[in-house]
VOZALUM-377955 format. One record per residue: residue in three letters; chain; y, z, x of N, C-alpha, C in turn. Coordinates in nm, 4 decimals, padded with zeros to 6 digits. Layout:
<pts>
+-----+---+----------+----------+----------+----------+----------+----------+----------+----------+----------+
:   r : c :      nyy :      nzz :      nxx :     cayy :     cazz :     caxx :      cyy :      czz :      cxx :
+-----+---+----------+----------+----------+----------+----------+----------+----------+----------+----------+
: ALA : A :        Y :        Z :        X :        Y :        Z :        X :        Y :        Z :        X :
...
+-----+---+----------+----------+----------+----------+----------+----------+----------+----------+----------+
</pts>
This chain:
<pts>
+-----+---+----------+----------+----------+----------+----------+----------+----------+----------+----------+
:   r : c :      nyy :      nzz :      nxx :     cayy :     cazz :     caxx :      cyy :      czz :      cxx :
+-----+---+----------+----------+----------+----------+----------+----------+----------+----------+----------+
: MET : A : -04.6277 : -00.7675 : -00.6190 : -04.5363 : -00.8650 : -00.5633 : -04.4284 : -00.9009 : -00.6638 :
: ILE : A : -04.4695 : -00.9331 : -00.7861 : -04.3733 : -00.9701 : -00.8895 : -04.2873 : -00.8495 : -00.9256 :
: ARG : A : -04.3494 : -00.7316 : -00.9277 : -04.2741 : -00.6100 : -00.9581 : -04.1621 : -00.5915 : -00.8553 :
: GLY : A : -04.1909 : -00.6157 : -00.7287 : -04.0904 : -00.6032 : -00.6226 : -03.9770 : -00.7030 : -00.6411 :
: LEU : A : -04.0110 : -00.8268 : -00.6780 : -03.9082 : -00.9276 : -00.7025 : -03.8193 : -00.8908 : -00.8209 :
: ILE : A : -03.8792 : -00.8373 : -00.9248 : -03.8026 : -00.7976 : -01.0423 : -03.7067 : -00.6833 : -01.0066 :
: ILE : A : -03.7553 : -00.5879 : -00.9292 : -03.6703 : -00.4760 : -00.8873 : -03.5543 : -00.5269 : -00.8027 :
: CYS : A : -03.5830 : -00.6184 : -00.7102 : -03.4752 : -00.6758 : -00.6271 : -03.3745 : -00.7500 : -00.7133 :
: LEU : A : -03.4205 : -00.8250 : -00.8105 : -03.3326 : -00.8991 : -00.9003 : -03.2437 : -00.8042 : -00.9800 :
: ILE : A : -03.2998 : -00.6979 : -01.0305 : -03.2222 : -00.5989 : -01.1059 : -03.1180 : -00.5327 : -01.0162 :
: MET : A : -03.1556 : -00.5001 : -00.8945 : -03.0629 : -00.4357 : -00.8007 : -02.9463 : -00.5299 : -00.7667 :
: CYS : A : -02.9770 : -00.6571 : -00.7466 : -02.8718 : -00.7533 : -00.7143 : -02.7746 : -00.7695 : -00.8310 :
: CYS : A : -02.8271 : -00.7749 : -00.9525 : -02.7406 : -00.7876 : -01.0697 : -02.6554 : -00.6624 : -01.0875 :
: ALA : A : -02.7130 : -00.5470 : -01.0654 : -02.6386 : -00.4215 : -01.0795 : -02.5292 : -00.4114 : -00.9733 :
: ALA : A : -02.5552 : -00.4607 : -00.8542 : -02.4553 : -00.4559 : -00.7472 : -02.3355 : -00.5430 : -00.7819 :
: GLY : A : -02.3579 : -00.6545 : -00.8454 : -02.2495 : -00.7441 : -00.8828 : -02.1651 : -00.6893 : -00.9967 :
: ALA : A : -02.2221 : -00.6018 : -01.0793 : -02.1503 : -00.5478 : -01.1943 : -02.0689 : -00.4233 : -01.1596 :
: ARG : A : -02.0874 : -00.3701 : -01.0420 : -02.0148 : -00.2493 : -01.0027 : -01.8657 : -00.2765 : -00.9909 :
: ALA : A : -01.7914 : -00.1705 : -01.0065 : -01.6467 : -00.1805 : -00.9870 : -01.6171 : -00.1918 : -00.8380 :
: GLN : A : -01.5141 : -00.2675 : -00.8060 : -01.4766 : -00.2857 : -00.6665 : -01.3831 : -00.1728 : -00.6241 :
: ASP : A : -01.4078 : -00.1180 : -00.5058 : -01.3230 : -00.0135 : -00.4506 : -01.2013 : -00.0771 : -00.3848 :
: CYS : A : -01.0838 : -00.0253 : -00.4170 : -00.9590 : -00.0786 : -00.3631 : -00.8770 :  00.0361 : -00.3041 :
: TYR : A : -00.8031 :  00.0044 : -00.2009 : -00.7201 :  00.1023 : -00.1323 : -00.5810 :  00.0410 : -00.1178 :
: TYR : A : -00.4763 :  00.1190 : -00.1452 : -00.3418 :  00.0650 : -00.1437 : -00.2409 :  00.1718 : -00.1038 :
: TYR : A : -00.1250 :  00.1255 : -00.0620 : -00.0099 :  00.2124 : -00.0369 :  00.1151 :  00.1277 : -00.0458 :
: TRP : A :  00.2297 :  00.1951 : -00.0567 :  00.3572 :  00.1244 : -00.0626 :  00.4361 :  00.1525 :  00.0639 :
: VAL : A :  00.5055 :  00.0511 :  00.1116 :  00.5887 :  00.0663 :  00.2307 :  00.7085 : -00.0282 :  00.2205 :
: HIS : A :  00.8218 :  00.0204 :  00.2688 :  00.9430 : -00.0609 :  00.2749 :  01.0125 : -00.0262 :  00.4054 :
: GLN : A :  01.0700 : -00.1245 :  00.4714 :  01.1393 : -00.0972 :  00.5970 :  01.2813 : -00.1519 :  00.5958 :
: CYS : A :  01.3668 : -00.0834 :  00.6685 :  01.5053 : -00.1257 :  00.6886 :  01.5299 : -00.1312 :  00.8390 :
: ILE : A :  01.6038 : -00.2319 :  00.8817 :  01.6327 : -00.2508 :  01.0239 :  01.7833 : -00.2380 :  01.0467 :
: GLU : A :  01.8183 : -00.1621 :  01.1469 :  01.9581 : -00.1481 :  01.1879 :  01.9720 : -00.2048 :  01.3289 :
: VAL : A :  02.0692 : -00.2921 :  01.3487 :  02.0945 : -00.3484 :  01.4808 :  02.1845 : -00.2508 :  01.5557 :
: VAL : A :  02.1316 : -00.1911 :  01.6621 :  02.2071 : -00.0955 :  01.7424 :  02.2950 : -00.1696 :  01.8418 :
: ASP : A :  02.2348 : -00.2629 :  01.9163 :  02.3091 : -00.3427 :  02.0147 :  02.2426 : -00.4799 :  02.0210 :
: ALA : A :  02.3057 : -00.5789 :  01.9603 :  02.2467 : -00.7129 :  01.9534 :  02.2312 : -00.7759 :  02.0911 :
: SER : A :  02.3254 : -00.7518 :  02.1814 :  02.3169 : -00.8128 :  02.3143 :  02.1982 : -00.7576 :  02.3943 :
: GLN : A :  02.1589 : -00.6360 :  02.3663 :  02.0442 : -00.5738 :  02.4345 :  01.9160 : -00.5834 :  02.3503 :
: ARG : A :  01.9275 : -00.6414 :  02.2328 :  01.8162 : -00.6511 :  02.1384 :  01.7600 : -00.5136 :  02.1017 :
: GLN : A :  01.8499 : -00.4214 :  02.0807 :  01.8101 : -00.2868 :  02.0419 :  01.8194 : -00.2728 :  01.8906 :
: LEU : A :  01.7073 : -00.2375 :  01.8316 :  01.6985 : -00.2200 :  01.6875 :  01.6508 : -00.0792 :  01.6559 :
: LYS : A :  01.6846 : -00.0314 :  01.5380 :  01.6349 :  00.0952 :  01.4868 :  01.5671 :  00.0642 :  01.3546 :
: GLN : A :  01.4419 :  00.1037 :  01.3399 :  01.3634 :  00.0733 :  01.2207 :  01.3418 :  00.2010 :  01.1402 :
: PHE : A :  01.3598 :  00.1920 :  01.0094 :  01.3344 :  00.3031 :  00.9179 :  01.2248 :  00.2578 :  00.8216 :
: VAL : A :  01.1180 :  00.3358 :  00.8113 :  01.0042 :  00.3000 :  00.7278 :  00.9884 :  00.4042 :  00.6174 :
: LEU : A :  01.0006 :  00.3600 :  00.4934 :  00.9738 :  00.4436 :  00.3768 :  00.8311 :  00.4124 :  00.3334 :
: ILE : A :  00.7458 :  00.5156 :  00.3209 :  00.6035 :  00.4906 :  00.2990 :  00.5419 :  00.5956 :  00.2073 :
: SER : A :  00.4360 :  00.5570 :  00.1383 :  00.3580 :  00.6495 :  00.0564 :  00.3048 :  00.7627 :  00.1436 :
: PRO : A :  00.2813 :  00.8795 :  00.0860 :  00.2314 :  00.9913 :  00.1665 :  00.0855 :  00.9741 :  00.2103 :
: ALA : A :  00.0116 :  00.8827 :  00.1469 : -00.1296 :  00.8627 :  00.1818 : -00.1767 :  00.7281 :  00.1274 :
: VAL : A : -00.2949 :  00.6887 :  00.1711 : -00.3608 :  00.5710 :  00.1140 : -00.4223 :  00.6148 : -00.0187 :
: ASN : A : -00.4013 :  00.5374 : -00.1218 : -00.4543 :  00.5687 : -00.2542 : -00.5779 :  00.4846 : -00.2838 :
: TYR : A : -00.6586 :  00.5327 : -00.3772 : -00.7834 :  00.4673 : -00.4148 : -00.7758 :  00.4218 : -00.5599 :
: LEU : A : -00.8377 :  00.3074 : -00.5871 : -00.8412 :  00.2518 : -00.7215 : -00.9716 :  00.1761 : -00.7393 :
: GLN : A : -01.0319 :  00.1869 : -00.8566 : -01.1490 :  00.1053 : -00.8884 : -01.1034 : -00.0123 : -00.9732 :
: ALA : A : -01.1318 : -00.1319 : -00.9257 : -01.0967 : -00.2536 : -00.9987 : -01.2165 : -00.2945 : -01.0830 :
: GLU : A : -01.2026 : -00.2848 : -01.2099 : -01.3114 : -00.3180 : -01.3022 : -01.3227 : -00.4692 : -01.3197 :
: GLY : A : -01.4041 : -00.5330 : -01.2391 : -01.4270 : -00.6762 : -01.2516 : -01.3098 : -00.7633 : -01.2097 :
: GLN : A : -01.2154 : -00.7097 : -01.1341 : -01.0997 : -00.7870 : -01.0882 : -01.0928 : -00.7825 : -00.9367 :
: GLN : A : -01.0162 : -00.8754 : -00.8806 : -00.9834 : -00.8672 : -00.7394 : -00.8907 : -00.7480 : -00.7211 :
: CYS : A : -00.8956 : -00.6857 : -00.6048 : -00.8128 : -00.5679 : -00.5793 : -00.6641 : -00.5969 : -00.5979 :
: SER : A : -00.6166 : -00.7063 : -00.5413 : -00.4737 : -00.7369 : -00.5506 : -00.4302 : -00.7548 : -00.6957 :
: ASP : A : -00.5144 : -00.8186 : -00.7770 : -00.4808 : -00.8377 : -00.9184 : -00.4802 : -00.7057 : -00.9943 :
: ALA : A : -00.5796 : -00.6218 : -00.9682 : -00.5899 : -00.4931 : -01.0374 : -00.4713 : -00.4028 : -01.0030 :
: VAL : A : -00.4339 : -00.3975 : -00.8752 : -00.3215 : -00.3132 : -00.8344 : -00.1914 : -00.3666 : -00.8937 :
: ALA : A : -00.1698 : -00.4966 : -00.8870 : -00.0472 : -00.5553 : -00.9426 : -00.0363 : -00.5286 : -01.0927 :
: GLU : A : -00.1468 : -00.5409 : -01.1628 : -00.1469 : -00.5181 : -01.3077 : -00.1163 : -00.3719 : -01.3408 :
: ARG : A : -00.1779 : -00.2809 : -01.2687 : -00.1573 : -00.1383 : -01.2969 : -00.0234 : -00.0871 : -01.2442 :
: GLN : A :  00.0373 : -00.1613 : -01.1522 :  00.1664 : -00.1197 : -01.0993 :  00.2802 : -00.1529 : -01.1955 :
: GLN : A :  00.2581 : -00.2502 : -01.2827 :  00.3635 : -00.2950 : -01.3758 :  00.4315 : -00.1796 : -01.4494 :
: PRO : A :  00.3581 : -00.0884 : -01.5134 :  00.4239 :  00.0171 : -01.5911 :  00.5015 :  00.1191 : -01.5066 :
: ILE : A :  00.4699 :  00.1310 : -01.3795 :  00.5365 :  00.2320 : -01.2965 :  00.6354 :  00.1715 : -01.1972 :
: THR : A :  00.6589 :  00.0412 : -01.2044 :  00.7467 : -00.0262 : -01.1088 :  00.8872 :  00.0324 : -01.1087 :
: ALA : A :  00.9427 :  00.0582 : -01.2251 :  01.0791 :  00.1128 : -01.2318 :  01.0861 :  00.2490 : -01.1626 :
: GLU : A :  00.9867 :  00.3342 : -01.1848 :  00.9852 :  00.4663 : -01.1205 :  00.9697 :  00.4534 : -00.9684 :
: LEU : A :  00.8825 :  00.3636 : -00.9243 :  00.8645 :  00.3414 : -00.7803 :  00.9935 :  00.2933 : -00.7147 :
: LEU : A :  01.0562 :  00.1938 : -00.7749 :  01.1810 :  00.1412 : -00.7198 :  01.2888 :  00.2489 : -00.7156 :
: ALA : A :  01.2953 :  00.3299 : -00.8189 :  01.3954 :  00.4374 : -00.8221 :  01.3720 :  00.5366 : -00.7086 :
: ARG : A :  01.2461 :  00.5734 : -00.6850 :  01.2146 :  00.6695 : -00.5787 :  01.2449 :  00.6120 : -00.4413 :
: PHE : A :  01.2093 :  00.4864 : -00.4181 :  01.2361 :  00.4234 : -00.2886 :  01.3866 :  00.4039 : -00.2690 :
: ASN : A :  01.4585 :  00.3631 : -00.3724 :  01.6034 :  00.3443 : -00.3607 :  01.6759 :  00.4767 : -00.3401 :
: GLN : A :  01.6260 :  00.5823 : -00.4027 :  01.6862 :  00.7145 : -00.3836 :  01.6753 :  00.7563 : -00.2369 :
: ALA : A :  01.5614 :  00.7334 : -00.1763 :  01.5436 :  00.7671 : -00.0342 :  01.6235 :  00.6713 :  00.0543 :
: ALA : A :  01.6294 :  00.5443 :  00.0170 :  01.6994 :  00.4447 :  00.0983 :  01.8504 :  00.4666 :  00.0989 :
: GLU : A :  01.9051 :  00.5236 : -00.0069 :  02.0494 :  00.5497 : -00.0143 :  02.0975 :  00.6373 :  00.1008 :
: LYS : A :  02.0112 :  00.7225 :  00.1493 :  02.0470 :  00.8183 :  00.2542 :  02.0426 :  00.7574 :  00.3940 :
: ILE : A :  02.0002 :  00.6311 :  00.4036 :  01.9841 :  00.5646 :  00.5332 :  02.0880 :  00.4529 :  00.5437 :
: SER : A :  02.1696 :  00.4579 :  00.6469 :  02.2756 :  00.3575 :  00.6620 :  02.2200 :  00.2162 :  00.6808 :
: ALA : A :  02.1007 :  00.2031 :  00.7358 :  02.0415 :  00.0712 :  00.7578 :  01.9936 :  00.0068 :  00.6286 :
: CYS : A :  01.9711 :  00.0849 :  00.5250 :  01.9198 :  00.0335 :  00.3976 :  02.0355 :  00.0095 :  00.3010 :
: GLN : A :  02.1115 : -00.0942 :  00.3266 :  02.2287 : -00.1235 :  00.2444 :  02.1937 : -00.2015 :  00.1187 :
: THR : A :  02.0866 : -00.2771 :  00.1232 :  02.0446 : -00.3574 :  00.0093 :  01.9406 : -00.2798 : -00.0715 :
: PRO : A :  01.9609 : -00.2655 : -00.2018 :  01.8625 : -00.1936 : -00.2829 :  01.7264 : -00.2637 : -00.2831 :
: VAL : A :  01.6224 : -00.1849 : -00.2962 :  01.4859 : -00.2377 : -00.3054 :  01.4697 : -00.2929 : -00.4462 :
: THR : A :  01.4363 : -00.4219 : -00.4578 :  01.4216 : -00.4848 : -00.5892 :  01.2762 : -00.5158 : -00.6237 :
: GLU : A :  01.1930 : -00.5265 : -00.5232 :  01.0497 : -00.5423 : -00.5488 :  00.9732 : -00.4688 : -00.4405 :
: LEU : A :  00.8604 : -00.4134 : -00.4806 :  00.7824 : -00.3298 : -00.3904 :  00.6336 : -00.3571 : -00.4114 :
: PRO : A :  00.5839 : -00.4677 : -00.3566 :  00.4414 : -00.4952 : -00.3719 :  00.3594 : -00.3969 : -00.2881 :
: ALA : A :  00.2478 : -00.3564 : -00.3422 :  00.1595 : -00.2647 : -00.2705 :  00.0855 : -00.3393 : -00.1608 :
: ARG : A :  00.0560 : -00.2708 : -00.0537 : -00.0332 : -00.3241 :  00.0498 : -00.1739 : -00.2889 :  00.0036 :
: VAL : A : -00.2555 : -00.3895 : -00.0222 : -00.3855 : -00.3703 : -00.0861 : -00.4978 : -00.4157 :  00.0063 :
: TYR : A : -00.6037 : -00.3347 :  00.0124 : -00.7211 : -00.3642 :  00.0961 : -00.8470 : -00.3303 :  00.0175 :
: ASP : A : -00.9550 : -00.4006 :  00.0488 : -01.0821 : -00.3700 : -00.0171 : -01.1779 : -00.2930 :  00.0740 :
: LYS : A : -01.1333 : -00.2629 :  00.1938 : -01.2146 : -00.1848 :  00.2872 : -01.1328 : -00.0640 :  00.3331 :
: PRO : A : -01.1913 :  00.0560 :  00.3250 : -01.1141 :  00.1764 :  00.3589 : -01.0670 :  00.1798 :  00.5037 :
: HIS : A : -01.1483 :  00.1282 :  00.5968 : -01.1069 :  00.1335 :  00.7373 : -00.9880 :  00.0415 :  00.7641 :
: GLN : A : -00.9810 : -00.0718 :  00.6948 : -00.8651 : -00.1602 :  00.7110 : -00.7388 : -00.0938 :  00.6572 :
: ALA : A : -00.7488 : -00.0344 :  00.5399 : -00.6338 :  00.0332 :  00.4805 : -00.5859 :  00.1469 :  00.5697 :
: THR : A : -00.6781 :  00.2251 :  00.6197 : -00.6425 :  00.3391 :  00.7050 : -00.5793 :  00.2921 :  00.8349 :
: TRP : A : -00.6340 :  00.1876 :  00.8953 : -00.5803 :  00.1376 :  01.0220 : -00.4361 :  00.0899 :  01.0037 :
: HIS : A : -00.4125 :  00.0070 :  00.9018 : -00.2783 : -00.0456 :  00.8768 : -00.1812 :  00.0668 :  00.8376 :
: TYR : A : -00.2286 :  00.1594 :  00.7564 : -00.1439 :  00.2703 :  00.7139 : -00.1039 :  00.3565 :  00.8343 :
: ASN : A : -00.2006 :  00.3919 :  00.9177 : -00.1695 :  00.4737 :  01.0355 : -00.0755 :  00.4007 :  01.1312 :
: ARG : A : -00.0922 :  00.2706 :  01.1422 : -00.0027 :  00.1922 :  01.2275 :  00.1393 :  00.1941 :  01.1721 :
: SER : A :  00.1534 :  00.1840 :  01.0414 :  00.2856 :  00.1897 :  00.9786 :  00.3484 :  00.3280 :  00.9918 :
: ARG : A :  00.2659 :  00.4317 :  00.9930 :  00.3165 :  00.5698 :  00.9998 :  00.3470 :  00.6171 :  01.1413 :
: LYS : A :  00.3115 :  00.5378 :  01.2390 :  00.3326 :  00.5798 :  01.3775 :  00.4805 :  00.5693 :  01.4137 :
: ALA : A :  00.5433 :  00.6839 :  01.4382 :  00.6856 :  00.6883 :  01.4725 :  00.7046 :  00.6662 :  01.6222 :
: SER : A :  00.8245 :  00.6247 :  01.6580 :  00.8608 :  00.6063 :  01.7989 :  01.0108 :  00.6330 :  01.8116 :
: ALA : A :  01.0639 :  00.6139 :  01.9318 :  01.2072 :  00.6345 :  01.9536 :  01.2898 :  00.5360 :  01.8702 :
: GLN : A :  01.2359 :  00.4175 :  01.8454 :  01.3085 :  00.3155 :  01.7685 :  01.2644 :  00.3109 :  01.6210 :
: LYS : A :  01.1687 :  00.3944 :  01.5848 :  01.1131 :  00.3866 :  01.4500 :  01.1072 :  00.5261 :  01.3871 :
: THR : A :  01.1756 :  00.5400 :  01.2739 :  01.1732 :  00.6646 :  01.1980 :  01.0910 :  00.6426 :  01.0720 :
: VAL : A :  00.9918 :  00.7287 :  01.0501 :  00.9031 :  00.7161 :  00.9345 :  00.9386 :  00.8252 :  00.8332 :
: ILE : A :  00.9578 :  00.7852 :  00.7088 :  00.9949 :  00.8777 :  00.6025 :  00.8907 :  00.8681 :  00.4906 :
: PRO : A :  00.7953 :  00.9629 :  00.4862 :  00.6972 :  00.9619 :  00.3769 :  00.7619 :  01.0107 :  00.2472 :
: LEU : A :  00.7337 :  00.9431 :  00.1387 :  00.7906 :  00.9782 :  00.0077 :  00.6847 :  01.0524 : -00.0741 :
: GLU : A :  00.7070 :  01.1776 : -00.0963 :  00.6124 :  01.2611 : -00.1706 :  00.6275 :  01.2388 : -00.3208 :
: GLY : A :  00.5206 :  01.2653 : -00.3924 :  00.5241 :  01.2635 : -00.5381 :  00.5327 :  01.1277 : -00.6039 :
: LEU : A :  00.4890 :  01.0240 : -00.5344 :  00.4902 :  00.8902 : -00.5953 :  00.3797 :  00.8830 : -00.7007 :
: PRO : A :  00.3992 :  00.8035 : -00.8049 :  00.2938 :  00.7896 : -00.9066 :  00.1705 :  00.7195 : -00.8482 :
: VAL : A :  00.0565 :  00.7497 : -00.9068 : -00.0700 :  00.6887 : -00.8641 : -00.1161 :  00.5944 : -00.9740 :
: LEU : A : -00.1760 :  00.4843 : -00.9341 : -00.2233 :  00.3860 : -01.0335 : -00.3499 :  00.4329 : -01.1005 :
+-----+---+----------+----------+----------+----------+----------+----------+----------+----------+----------+
</pts>
């Protein structure tokens, strides 16, 4: 009986010490007003090519991603601005690009797939070769 309790206690402590799994991607959108009287808009979505994975060592996912994004922020902004220059709706340069961060893979995948879904009013532009945290 005591042996079982000790094993459970050890397992619980080990579970708390594990690294947290985090999932993230970057996305930026630009809106062009086609006809304001008809409420017609055209949306352009610049997005990471996939959901990325990160292990947060004893941190919350959002904190770990923000911390690790610091050194690559200039490169990310440059890549997104380079793609945005080619789109007439993206007249304002991208100055900040916070990652969309999730701690559950199904949530990250659901939101990512929803963002990637193109339509007649929505053009999706995946950006290849983005740095990984």
